[in-house]
N, C-alpha and C positions, 0 to 999 in steps of 0.2 A: 451628407449627414447634417443634421440640424444641431446647432450648438447654442440653444436658447439659454442653457444654464451658464456654462462657461466652456472654455477650450479644453479643460481637463475632463469634462463629463459629456462626451458626445452622445447624442441620441439619434437613433435611426428614424427617419421621417415616416417610413411605411414598411410593410412586411417584405416588400421586394428587396429593400436595402438590407434589412436585418437577416434575410435568408440567403444572401449571396454565398455562393460556393467558390471559394478561392482555391486554386488547384494545389499549390505547393503545401500549405499547412494541412489541408484536408487529405492530401496524399499520405502524409505521415500518420494521420488519424486512421485512415483506411489500412495502412500497414499495421498499426496497433491492433485493429480489429481482426485483420487477417491472421496474425500470429496467435492471437487469442483463440480464434476458431481452429487453427491448426493444432494448437495445444490440446484442445478438447478432443479432436479426432485421434491424436496420438495416445491420449489417455485411454480412450475406448479401445483402440487397437492393442495397447499394452495389456489391457484387462482381458479381452476376449480373443485376441489373436496371438497370444504369447507363444503358442506351440508352432506357429507358422514361421519358417526361417526367412528372414529378409536381410541379405548381406549388406545392402545399402544403409539400412537403419543401423546395423551393427558398426559399420565403418565410421559413420558420422558420429555415433555415440563414443567410439574409441578416440576420435579426434578431440571431442569435448573433454573427456576425462581419460587421458592416456595412462593414468595410474592404475586404472581398472582395465587390464589388457583384454580380457574376454568376458564382458558382462553378459548376463542372461538376456534372452530376447526381450522379455517383458521390461527388464531394467533399461534396456536400450531405448525402448519407446518412451519410458518415463523420463529418461535423461533428455531426450529431444523435446518432450513436452515442457520440461523446466526451462530449457534453452529458449523455447518460443515465448514463454512468459517473460523472460529477461529481455528478449528482443522487443516485445510489446512495451516494456518499460522504457527502453531507449527511444522507441518511436514516439511514445507519449511525452518524453522529455523534450523532444524537438518540435512537436507540432505547435504548441503555444509560443515557444520561443521564436519560431520562424514567423508566425502570425504577427507577433509584436514587433519584430525587427523590420518586417516589410509593410507594416501598417494595414494588414489585411485581416482585421478582426471582424467577426460577425457573430450574431447570436446563434446562427446555424452551426458554426464551428464549435461553439461552447457546448451546445446540446449534443452534437455528434460525438464530441470528445467524451462526454459523460456516458453516453450509450455504449461506445466502444470500451470504455474503462469497466463498465459493469460486466461485460463479457470477459475481457482479458484479465481483470483483477478481482472479479467476483466469482463468476461461474468456473472459469478455467482452474484457478488454484484450489477451489473447493472440490471440484471433480478429481483433480490430481490427489489431493489429500484423502478424499473418500476412498478411491481405488487403492491408493498406495499405503495408507495408514489407518483410516477410520473403519475399514472393514476387517473383521476378525479372520485370522488364518490359523491353520493347525500348528504352525511353528511358534506362535505367540504363547507367552505364559497364560495360564488359565484365567488369572485375574483380569488381564487386559482383554482377553477374548470375551469374557462375560460382560465386561464394561462396555466394549464397543458394540456388542450385539444389540444393546438397548439404547445406547446414546450416541453412536458414531454419526448417524445421520443428523442428529440435533446439533452436534458440535459444528459440523460443516455448514448447516443452515445459519447458525448464529454468526459465523464469520461472513457469509455471503450477505446476510441481512445488514450487518454493521457496515459493510462496504457500500451497499446500496444507499443506506441512510447518509453515510459520509459524502457520497457523490451528490445526492439530492440537496444536502445542506450547503455544500460548496456552491452549487448553482444559485441557490437563494441568496447566499451571502455576497456573491459577486455579481448579482443582477444589476446592470447599469441603470435601471429605472428605480432602484431603491436607494434612498439617501443614505450615505455612509458606506457604500459598497467599496469605495476607494481603499479603505483600510485593509480589506481582505483581498482586493484585486492585486495590490502591489506589495502588501506586507507579508507577514508570516502566515502559514496555514494554521487554521484552528482545528487541532486534532491531527493524528497521523494520516498522511495521504494514502489513499487506497493503493496506488502503484507501489509505494514503498512497502506497504504491508504485504502485498502479494509477493514482491521481490524477496522480502525477508524469509517468508515461509518457503518459497520455492528454492532459494539458495541453500537453506538448511537441509531441505530434502535432497538436493544435489550432493551436498557434502556427505550425508548419511549413505546415499547410494554408492558414492565413490569409495567410501570406507567399508562398504558391505555391512552396514549396521542397520539394515532395514527392519529387523525384528525388534530392535530397541528404540526405534524412532517414536513410538507412541508416548514413551516416558517423557520425551523432551517436547515433541511438537504439539501434543494435545494442550497442555497448559500454556504453551507459547502462543498457539492459535487464539485461545480465549483471551489472553492478555493483549495481544495485538488487536483483536476485535474491539476490546474496550478502549484501547488507545485511539482507534479510529473515530469513535463517537465522543471522545473526551474533548475538553477545551484547552488542552495543553498546546502551547504555540510551538510549531515546528518550522524551521527555516525553509523558505521556498526557493531560494537561489535565483529568483526571477530577475534580479538586478545584475546578474553576472553575464557578461558577454566578452567578445574578443578584446574590447578596449578597457575592461575593468581592471583597476589596480587592486592589489591585495597586500595585507600585512605579511611580514616575514613568517610569522607563525602559520598563517593560512597557506602560504606557499609551501612550507615544509610538509604540512598535512597532505596537500595535493600530490607532492612528489612521493610521499610514503604510500599513498593509495595507488599510484601508478606502479611503484615497485612491487606492492602486494599483488596486483593483478598479473604482472609478468612472472613473478616468482612462485606464487601459490596457485595461480590459475583458478580452477573451479572452487577452491576453498576461500579465495579472496572475496567472492561475492557475499558469502555469509558474514564475514568479518565487517565489510563495509556497510551492508544493510543493517546489521544488528547494532553497529555503532550509531547509525542515524536514528534507529528506533528508540534506543535507550538513553542517548545523550540528552535529549530534550526533557524527559521526565526527571532525570538526575539533576539537571540544571534547574528545573522548575520546583524541585522538592522543597528547598528552603522557603521559597515564596508561598508555596501551598501550605506549609506548616504555619507560617505567619497568618495567612488568611483564616485557617481553622482556629488558631488561638484567638484571633480577633472576634470571630463569630461566637466562640464559646464565652468570651468575656462579655460580649454584648448580650448574649442570652442570659447569662447569670445576672447581669445588671438589671435586665428586664424582669427576671423572677423576683429579685430583691425589692424592686420598685413596686411590683404587684403585691407582694406580701405586706409591704409597709402601708399600702393603701387599704388593704383588707383588715388591718388590725382594728379592734374596737377602740372607740374614742377614749383617751386617757390612759391606755395601756402603754407601758414602756418596755 
């Protein structure tokens, strides 16, 4: 590597160095892509092969959600598709961490990661939502059936578009050849990360399927998908947790939160994912709200002051 700027801003001397494929971190990225692809296949099978009996799929789905002892065949496929999206999330959480820990960072890995994310956290959750929720069914209330008949595809596309924009913006903000990238490389995320957005939507769908509330999911998931899509392209800071490793110390409060999360996963199983993901999604906007209100008030005062100043300049000479 060439370190002409300083030791904290390494630059690759040529395309061969920048495009190196390091095995371990890119293996996690390939796993992310694999589970995203598998989720898409399972969604298609759940939609078009629902009548074909597959005992293996049913058994695995029962292991994931034991509270639902005998799920429908299509439901079993969708449950496995959701599980694959969650597995993609865990693979994505480890690839960058492994690369940083081993010092095996490359521009190839960054681009490969974003391309894999666009499949696992863009196409896969949108296809899941489209087949599971955004397509009208006979059992749905007439209002939702008419609404989804005309706008279901558009809602899914908006989510996928925002995920793609979020990933593209992240690559630009963290480009090592752009001055100031360190703030976004090591600090908080700007906007909701696409993996967390996909995980939130998928985990809620898993909870609804486990509780057999599939016909009522549009009421919750449609506005939630649109809100999460907006959060992805917003500038609200979200914690990245990049600084956390096996040697990281934490406050007592943070340690308690970690223990509670572990207890939730063990005790609530499939329902715990929705609680954890939604807590992450909405904690940042709630925390950011007071600051956002102050910024809005400041801009309004500045705008009013500008209007008063312009009116004073436009008054005729001598007028009081």
